[in-house]
A tleap script that builds the chain and sets N, CA, C and O, in Angstrom:
source leaprc.protein.ff14SB
mol = sequence {
  NMET ASP ARG LEU GLY PHE ILE ILE LEU SER
  VAL LEU TRP THR SER ARG ALA ILE ASN LYS
  VAL SER SER MET SER VAL TYR GLU ILE MET
  GLU ALA GLU SER PHE SER GLN LYS GLU ASN
  THR VAL TYR LYS LYS ILE ARG GLY TYR GLU
  ARG TYR GLY TYR ILE GLY ARG GLY LEU ARG
  GLU GLY HIE ALA VAL THR PHE TYR ILE THR
  PRO GLU GLY CYS LYS PHE LEU GLU LYS GLU
  LYS LYS GLY GLU GLN GLY TYR GLU CLYS
}
set mol.1.N position { 0.498 -0.868 0.216 }
set mol.1.CA position { 0.259 0.283 0.030 }
set mol.1.C position { 0.857 1.163 -0.016 }
set mol.1.O position { 1.756 1.305 0.812 }
set mol.2.N position { 0.624 2.125 -0.990 }
set mol.2.CA position { 1.118 3.339 -0.848 }
set mol.2.C position { 0.671 4.632 0.095 }
set mol.2.O position { -0.226 4.231 0.837 }
set mol.3.N position { 0.876 5.634 0.273 }
set mol.3.CA position { 0.059 6.732 1.132 }
set mol.3.C position { -0.798 7.019 0.672 }
set mol.3.O position { -1.844 7.306 1.254 }
set mol.4.N position { -0.594 7.028 -0.610 }
set mol.4.CA position { -2.447 7.764 -1.245 }
set mol.4.C position { -3.743 6.154 -0.591 }
set mol.4.O position { -4.871 6.172 -0.098 }
set mol.5.N position { -3.205 5.516 -0.792 }
set mol.5.CA position { -3.631 4.274 -1.306 }
set mol.5.C position { -4.958 4.435 0.905 }
set mol.5.O position { -6.099 4.365 1.361 }
set mol.6.N position { -3.454 4.672 1.303 }
set mol.6.CA position { -3.992 4.923 2.667 }
set mol.6.C position { -5.086 5.578 3.197 }
set mol.6.O position { -6.093 5.287 3.841 }
set mol.7.N position { -4.319 7.018 2.492 }
set mol.7.CA position { -5.160 8.261 3.003 }
set mol.7.C position { -7.055 7.482 2.315 }
set mol.7.O position { -8.078 7.274 2.966 }
set mol.8.N position { -6.812 7.300 1.040 }
set mol.8.CA position { -7.985 7.472 0.270 }
set mol.8.C position { -8.956 6.275 1.442 }
set mol.8.O position { -10.164 6.435 1.616 }
set mol.9.N position { -8.247 5.252 2.062 }
set mol.9.CA position { -9.396 4.462 2.674 }
set mol.9.C position { -9.416 4.994 3.890 }
set mol.9.O position { -10.360 4.704 4.625 }
set mol.10.N position { -8.390 5.872 4.349 }
set mol.10.CA position { -9.084 6.935 6.118 }
set mol.10.C position { -9.701 7.423 5.747 }
set mol.10.O position { -10.757 7.152 6.320 }
set mol.11.N position { -9.925 8.477 4.659 }
set mol.11.CA position { -10.979 9.132 4.587 }
set mol.11.C position { -12.429 8.656 4.543 }
set mol.11.O position { -13.429 9.134 5.077 }
set mol.12.N position { -12.244 7.375 3.609 }
set mol.12.CA position { -13.556 6.699 3.566 }
set mol.12.C position { -13.583 6.235 5.542 }
set mol.12.O position { -14.553 6.225 6.299 }
set mol.13.N position { -12.733 6.045 5.712 }
set mol.13.CA position { -13.572 5.364 7.120 }
set mol.13.C position { -13.942 6.445 8.320 }
set mol.13.O position { -14.832 6.224 9.141 }
set mol.14.N position { -13.084 7.721 8.303 }
set mol.14.CA position { -13.342 8.354 9.258 }
set mol.14.C position { -15.183 9.162 8.629 }
set mol.14.O position { -16.253 9.257 9.229 }
set mol.15.N position { -14.843 9.499 7.489 }
set mol.15.CA position { -15.959 10.105 7.053 }
set mol.15.C position { -17.475 9.343 6.971 }
set mol.15.O position { -18.523 9.716 6.445 }
set mol.16.N position { -17.074 7.909 7.848 }
set mol.16.CA position { -17.615 6.760 7.945 }
set mol.16.C position { -18.623 6.579 6.501 }
set mol.16.O position { -19.844 6.650 6.356 }
set mol.17.N position { -17.754 6.374 5.758 }
set mol.17.CA position { -18.350 5.604 4.342 }
set mol.17.C position { -18.631 4.358 4.107 }
set mol.17.O position { -18.315 3.805 3.054 }
set mol.18.N position { -19.095 3.930 4.817 }
set mol.18.CA position { -19.251 2.093 5.329 }
set mol.18.C position { -20.438 1.492 4.334 }
set mol.18.O position { -20.415 0.281 4.114 }
set mol.19.N position { -21.228 2.112 3.872 }
set mol.19.CA position { -22.355 1.773 3.259 }
set mol.19.C position { -22.591 2.056 1.803 }
set mol.19.O position { -21.571 2.554 1.326 }
set mol.20.N position { -23.518 1.930 0.948 }
set mol.20.CA position { -23.916 2.684 -0.027 }
set mol.20.C position { -24.483 3.635 -0.504 }
set mol.20.O position { -24.517 4.075 -1.654 }
set mol.21.N position { -25.169 4.112 0.884 }
set mol.21.CA position { -25.938 5.038 1.456 }
set mol.21.C position { -25.210 6.193 1.576 }
set mol.21.O position { -25.513 7.325 1.200 }
set mol.22.N position { -24.218 5.804 2.135 }
set mol.22.CA position { -22.970 6.849 2.880 }
set mol.22.C position { -21.423 7.108 2.319 }
set mol.22.O position { -20.451 7.806 2.611 }
set mol.23.N position { -21.740 6.276 1.496 }
set mol.23.CA position { -20.313 6.278 0.317 }
set mol.23.C position { -20.236 8.025 -0.289 }
set mol.23.O position { -21.130 8.785 0.083 }
set mol.24.N position { -19.387 8.426 -0.999 }
set mol.24.CA position { -18.305 9.682 -1.189 }
set mol.24.C position { -17.918 9.926 -2.903 }
set mol.24.O position { -16.809 9.632 -3.349 }
set mol.25.N position { -18.447 10.204 -3.310 }
set mol.25.CA position { -17.388 10.742 -4.494 }
set mol.25.C position { -15.922 11.429 -4.565 }
set mol.25.O position { -15.390 12.067 -3.656 }
set mol.26.N position { -15.414 11.167 -5.791 }
set mol.26.CA position { -14.264 11.162 -5.589 }
set mol.26.C position { -13.688 12.660 -5.424 }
set mol.26.O position { -12.580 12.964 -4.983 }
set mol.27.N position { -14.924 13.710 -5.984 }
set mol.27.CA position { -14.523 15.207 -5.526 }
set mol.27.C position { -14.669 15.105 -3.843 }
set mol.27.O position { -13.739 15.531 -3.159 }
set mol.28.N position { -15.398 14.753 -3.451 }
set mol.28.CA position { -15.687 14.897 -1.324 }
set mol.28.C position { -14.393 14.362 -1.000 }
set mol.28.O position { -13.693 14.980 -0.198 }
set mol.29.N position { -13.757 12.704 -1.805 }
set mol.29.CA position { -12.816 11.754 -1.270 }
set mol.29.C position { -11.582 13.538 -1.434 }
set mol.29.O position { -11.648 13.961 -0.280 }
set mol.30.N position { -10.891 14.305 -2.039 }
set mol.30.CA position { -10.074 15.606 -2.562 }
set mol.30.C position { -10.318 16.007 -1.177 }
set mol.30.O position { -9.712 15.819 -0.121 }
set mol.31.N position { -11.734 16.811 -1.613 }
set mol.31.CA position { -11.899 17.712 -0.183 }
set mol.31.C position { -11.521 17.636 0.947 }
set mol.31.O position { -11.047 18.583 1.576 }
set mol.32.N position { -11.745 15.965 1.570 }
set mol.32.CA position { -11.940 15.641 3.018 }
set mol.32.C position { -9.721 16.037 3.280 }
set mol.32.O position { -9.279 16.564 4.301 }
set mol.33.N position { -9.009 15.684 2.322 }
set mol.33.CA position { -7.766 15.848 2.551 }
set mol.33.C position { -7.342 16.783 1.163 }
set mol.33.O position { -8.049 17.149 0.224 }
set mol.34.N position { -5.835 17.013 1.455 }
set mol.34.CA position { -5.266 17.787 0.420 }
set mol.34.C position { -4.437 17.005 -0.189 }
set mol.34.O position { -3.463 16.444 0.315 }
set mol.35.N position { -4.896 16.936 -1.556 }
set mol.35.CA position { -4.623 15.444 -2.281 }
set mol.35.C position { -3.780 16.477 -3.218 }
set mol.35.O position { -4.494 17.420 -3.561 }
set mol.36.N position { -2.585 16.542 -3.671 }
set mol.36.CA position { -1.217 16.858 -4.828 }
set mol.36.C position { -1.770 16.745 -5.399 }
set mol.36.O position { -2.161 17.736 -6.017 }
set mol.37.N position { -2.370 15.276 -5.746 }
set mol.37.CA position { -2.423 14.453 -7.327 }
set mol.37.C position { -3.682 15.125 -7.655 }
set mol.37.O position { -4.461 15.814 -6.996 }
set mol.38.N position { -3.633 14.529 -9.445 }
set mol.38.CA position { -5.329 15.291 -9.778 }
set mol.38.C position { -6.340 14.272 -9.905 }
set mol.38.O position { -5.976 13.096 -9.879 }
set mol.39.N position { -7.499 14.546 -10.033 }
set mol.39.CA position { -8.739 13.811 -10.007 }
set mol.39.C position { -8.978 12.313 -11.002 }
set mol.39.O position { -9.951 11.574 -10.847 }
set mol.40.N position { -8.361 12.179 -11.572 }
set mol.40.CA position { -8.169 11.284 -12.746 }
set mol.40.C position { -7.407 10.262 -11.668 }
set mol.40.O position { -8.002 9.261 -11.270 }
set mol.41.N position { -5.794 10.636 -11.135 }
set mol.41.CA position { -4.860 9.642 -10.201 }
set mol.41.C position { -5.653 9.139 -9.154 }
set mol.41.O position { -5.382 7.963 -8.914 }
set mol.42.N position { -6.585 9.642 -8.411 }
set mol.42.CA position { -7.404 9.258 -7.016 }
set mol.42.C position { -8.320 7.922 -7.849 }
set mol.42.O position { -8.352 6.752 -7.467 }
set mol.43.N position { -9.065 8.537 -9.151 }
set mol.43.CA position { -9.629 7.851 -9.090 }
set mol.43.C position { -9.420 6.827 -9.607 }
set mol.43.O position { -10.400 6.082 -9.570 }
set mol.44.N position { -8.265 6.289 -10.260 }
set mol.44.CA position { -7.743 5.214 -10.618 }
set mol.44.C position { -7.277 4.262 -9.519 }
set mol.44.O position { -7.387 3.046 -9.678 }
set mol.45.N position { -6.664 4.881 -8.206 }
set mol.45.CA position { -6.601 4.418 -7.046 }
set mol.45.C position { -7.418 3.562 -6.156 }
set mol.45.O position { -7.152 2.637 -5.389 }
set mol.46.N position { -8.800 4.345 -6.610 }
set mol.46.CA position { -9.707 3.880 -6.182 }
set mol.46.C position { -10.200 2.611 -6.647 }
set mol.46.O position { -10.354 1.603 -5.957 }
set mol.47.N position { -10.465 2.764 -8.038 }
set mol.47.CA position { -10.966 1.479 -9.011 }
set mol.47.C position { -9.419 0.368 -8.309 }
set mol.47.O position { -9.826 -0.733 -7.936 }
set mol.48.N position { -8.704 0.456 -8.225 }
set mol.48.CA position { -7.179 -0.687 -8.302 }
set mol.48.C position { -7.911 -0.860 -6.582 }
set mol.48.O position { -7.462 -1.987 -6.372 }
set mol.49.N position { -8.297 -0.692 -5.941 }
set mol.49.CA position { -8.888 -1.013 -4.398 }
set mol.49.C position { -10.525 -1.606 -4.683 }
set mol.49.O position { -10.953 -2.586 -4.072 }
set mol.50.N position { -11.044 -1.126 -5.330 }
set mol.50.CA position { -12.219 -1.772 -5.697 }
set mol.50.C position { -12.067 -3.011 -6.032 }
set mol.50.O position { -12.789 -3.842 -5.482 }
set mol.51.N position { -11.138 -3.410 -6.965 }
set mol.51.CA position { -11.017 -4.292 -8.193 }
set mol.51.C position { -10.275 -6.017 -6.861 }
set mol.51.O position { -10.216 -7.227 -7.082 }
set mol.52.N position { -9.908 -5.216 -5.696 }
set mol.52.CA position { -9.388 -6.050 -4.739 }
set mol.52.C position { -10.275 -6.158 -3.758 }
set mol.52.O position { -10.078 -6.939 -2.827 }
set mol.53.N position { -11.563 -5.251 -3.851 }
set mol.53.CA position { -12.340 -5.530 -2.419 }
set mol.53.C position { -12.987 -5.097 -1.304 }
set mol.53.O position { -14.034 -5.341 -0.703 }
set mol.54.N position { -11.389 -3.884 -1.150 }
set mol.54.CA position { -11.587 -2.505 -0.018 }
set mol.54.C position { -12.298 -1.464 -0.325 }
set mol.54.O position { -12.614 -0.579 0.471 }
set mol.55.N position { -12.689 -1.527 -1.895 }
set mol.55.CA position { -13.581 -0.013 -1.945 }
set mol.55.C position { -14.962 -0.509 -2.827 }
set mol.55.O position { -14.975 -1.098 -3.907 }
set mol.56.N position { -16.108 -0.068 -1.998 }
set mol.56.CA position { -17.168 -0.797 -3.472 }
set mol.56.C position { -17.933 0.649 -3.782 }
set mol.56.O position { -17.534 1.748 -3.396 }
set mol.57.N position { -19.108 0.391 -4.559 }
set mol.57.CA position { -19.265 0.830 -5.201 }
set mol.57.C position { -20.997 1.648 -4.149 }
set mol.57.O position { -21.889 0.948 -3.669 }
set mol.58.N position { -20.954 2.879 -4.105 }
set mol.58.CA position { -22.369 3.076 -3.896 }
set mol.58.C position { -23.612 3.718 -4.434 }
set mol.58.O position { -23.968 3.283 -5.530 }
set mol.59.N position { -24.380 4.702 -3.874 }
set mol.59.CA position { -25.346 4.875 -4.335 }
set mol.59.C position { -25.288 6.316 -5.883 }
set mol.59.O position { -24.870 7.367 -5.396 }
set mol.60.N position { -25.559 6.452 -7.217 }
set mol.60.CA position { -24.526 7.964 -7.786 }
set mol.60.C position { -25.141 8.531 -7.363 }
set mol.60.O position { -26.222 8.192 -6.881 }
set mol.61.N position { -24.630 9.703 -7.395 }
set mol.61.CA position { -24.789 11.369 -6.645 }
set mol.61.C position { -24.914 12.067 -7.887 }
set mol.61.O position { -23.883 12.584 -8.316 }
set mol.62.N position { -26.174 12.211 -8.684 }
set mol.62.CA position { -26.142 12.775 -9.953 }
set mol.62.C position { -25.544 12.379 -10.956 }
set mol.62.O position { -26.169 11.617 -11.694 }
set mol.63.N position { -24.541 12.649 -11.219 }
set mol.63.CA position { -23.941 11.957 -12.633 }
set mol.63.C position { -22.595 11.170 -11.872 }
set mol.63.O position { -21.918 10.400 -12.553 }
set mol.64.N position { -22.307 11.373 -10.654 }
set mol.64.CA position { -21.104 10.786 -10.118 }
set mol.64.C position { -21.004 9.792 -9.035 }
set mol.64.O position { -21.504 9.775 -7.910 }
set mol.65.N position { -20.110 8.835 -9.756 }
set mol.65.CA position { -20.140 7.665 -9.030 }
set mol.65.C position { -20.101 7.687 -7.953 }
set mol.65.O position { -19.623 8.818 -7.865 }
set mol.66.N position { -20.246 7.247 -6.552 }
set mol.66.CA position { -20.042 7.339 -5.216 }
set mol.66.C position { -19.097 5.872 -4.529 }
set mol.66.O position { -18.884 4.931 -5.294 }
set mol.67.N position { -18.816 5.837 -3.720 }
set mol.67.CA position { -17.475 5.156 -3.027 }
set mol.67.C position { -16.987 5.053 -1.691 }
set mol.67.O position { -16.205 5.851 -1.175 }
set mol.68.N position { -17.755 3.460 -0.836 }
set mol.68.CA position { -17.202 3.470 0.070 }
set mol.68.C position { -16.565 2.634 0.503 }
set mol.68.O position { -16.283 1.857 -0.409 }
set mol.69.N position { -16.092 2.286 1.562 }
set mol.69.CA position { -14.534 1.212 2.230 }
set mol.69.C position { -15.487 -0.057 2.846 }
set mol.69.O position { -16.410 0.149 3.634 }
set mol.70.N position { -15.193 -1.086 2.466 }
set mol.70.CA position { -15.934 -2.472 2.767 }
set mol.70.C position { -14.893 -2.317 4.294 }
set mol.70.O position { -14.074 -1.635 4.910 }
set mol.71.N position { -15.730 -3.581 4.255 }
set mol.71.CA position { -15.468 -4.567 5.942 }
set mol.71.C position { -14.437 -5.083 5.755 }
set mol.71.O position { -13.721 -5.358 6.718 }
set mol.72.N position { -13.996 -5.409 4.278 }
set mol.72.CA position { -12.503 -6.173 3.868 }
set mol.72.C position { -11.775 -5.214 3.626 }
set mol.72.O position { -10.629 -5.622 3.437 }
set mol.73.N position { -11.892 -3.670 3.496 }
set mol.73.CA position { -11.033 -2.768 3.849 }
set mol.73.C position { -10.578 -1.959 4.974 }
set mol.73.O position { -9.489 -1.433 5.206 }
set mol.74.N position { -12.100 -1.999 5.858 }
set mol.74.CA position { -11.568 -1.514 6.919 }
set mol.74.C position { -10.802 -2.871 8.116 }
set mol.74.O position { -10.781 -2.797 9.344 }
set mol.75.N position { -10.322 -3.863 7.365 }
set mol.75.CA position { -9.462 -5.213 8.131 }
set mol.75.C position { -8.426 -4.631 7.102 }
set mol.75.O position { -7.607 -3.982 7.753 }
set mol.76.N position { -8.253 -4.611 6.330 }
set mol.76.CA position { -7.193 -4.580 5.449 }
set mol.76.C position { -6.082 -2.944 6.083 }
set mol.76.O position { -4.864 -3.112 6.146 }
set mol.77.N position { -6.562 -1.807 6.405 }
set mol.77.CA position { -6.604 -0.878 6.975 }
set mol.77.C position { -5.837 -0.780 8.460 }
set mol.77.O position { -4.709 -0.495 8.861 }
set mol.78.N position { -6.848 -1.100 8.917 }
set mol.78.CA position { -5.896 -1.661 10.538 }
set mol.78.C position { -5.268 -2.436 10.394 }
set mol.78.O position { -4.303 -2.373 11.156 }
set mol.79.N position { -5.261 -3.137 9.847 }
set mol.79.CA position { -3.505 -4.530 9.236 }
set mol.79.C position { -2.540 -3.992 9.233 }
set mol.79.O position { -1.514 -4.385 9.788 }
set mol.80.N position { -2.773 -2.271 8.167 }
set mol.80.CA position { -2.262 -1.478 7.726 }
set mol.80.C position { -1.678 -0.396 9.157 }
set mol.80.O position { -0.513 -0.230 9.521 }
set mol.81.N position { -2.528 0.009 9.551 }
set mol.81.CA position { -2.309 1.055 10.971 }
set mol.81.C position { -0.919 -0.081 12.038 }
set mol.81.O position { 0.215 0.199 12.427 }
set mol.82.N position { -1.880 -1.510 12.183 }
set mol.82.CA position { -0.849 -1.929 13.377 }
set mol.82.C position { 0.557 -2.880 12.790 }
set mol.82.O position { 1.187 -3.810 13.293 }
set mol.83.N position { 0.684 -2.080 11.392 }
set mol.83.CA position { 2.021 -2.763 10.158 }
set mol.83.C position { 3.209 -1.574 10.716 }
set mol.83.O position { 4.417 -1.635 10.947 }
set mol.84.N position { 2.079 -0.392 10.798 }
set mol.84.CA position { 2.748 0.985 10.454 }
set mol.84.C position { 3.575 1.004 12.080 }
set mol.84.O position { 4.733 1.411 12.172 }
set mol.85.N position { 2.739 0.475 13.368 }
set mol.85.CA position { 3.244 1.496 14.424 }
set mol.85.C position { 4.106 -0.058 15.211 }
set mol.85.O position { 4.219 -0.372 16.395 }
set mol.86.N position { 4.500 -0.626 14.165 }
set mol.86.CA position { 5.603 -1.931 14.027 }
set mol.86.C position { 5.157 -3.599 15.063 }
set mol.86.O position { 5.884 -4.538 15.387 }
set mol.87.N position { 3.562 -3.323 15.333 }
set mol.87.CA position { 3.046 -4.521 16.054 }
set mol.87.C position { 2.701 -5.722 15.311 }
set mol.87.O position { 1.780 -5.495 14.526 }
set mol.88.N position { 3.058 -6.745 15.289 }
set mol.88.CA position { 2.940 -7.968 15.153 }
set mol.88.C position { 1.292 -8.827 15.001 }
set mol.88.O position { 0.578 -8.585 15.974 }
set mol.89.N position { 0.873 -9.427 14.320 }
set mol.89.CA position { -0.243 -10.593 14.476 }
set mol.89.C position { -0.206 -11.366 15.276 }
set mol.89.O position { -1.083 -12.227 15.343 }
savepdb mol mol.pdb
quit
């Protein structure tokens, strides 16, 4: 996992975007954090995590696709947090 992926998952989790109804658009995710990347870069990273099952698609907001962190994504994020802190399972 790289820093951008960690931040995206963290934003979804802290914003409580944990189901289809409470999901966030790419724009909303970018507003929550100061991203130096372009919107397309963030979208591509989200799509990658969606393929792994860590992020799911939420309800559409107008024309915008929205995303939320899945239970698998929460477990993955927690594991990464513990790994960064030097803890072992």
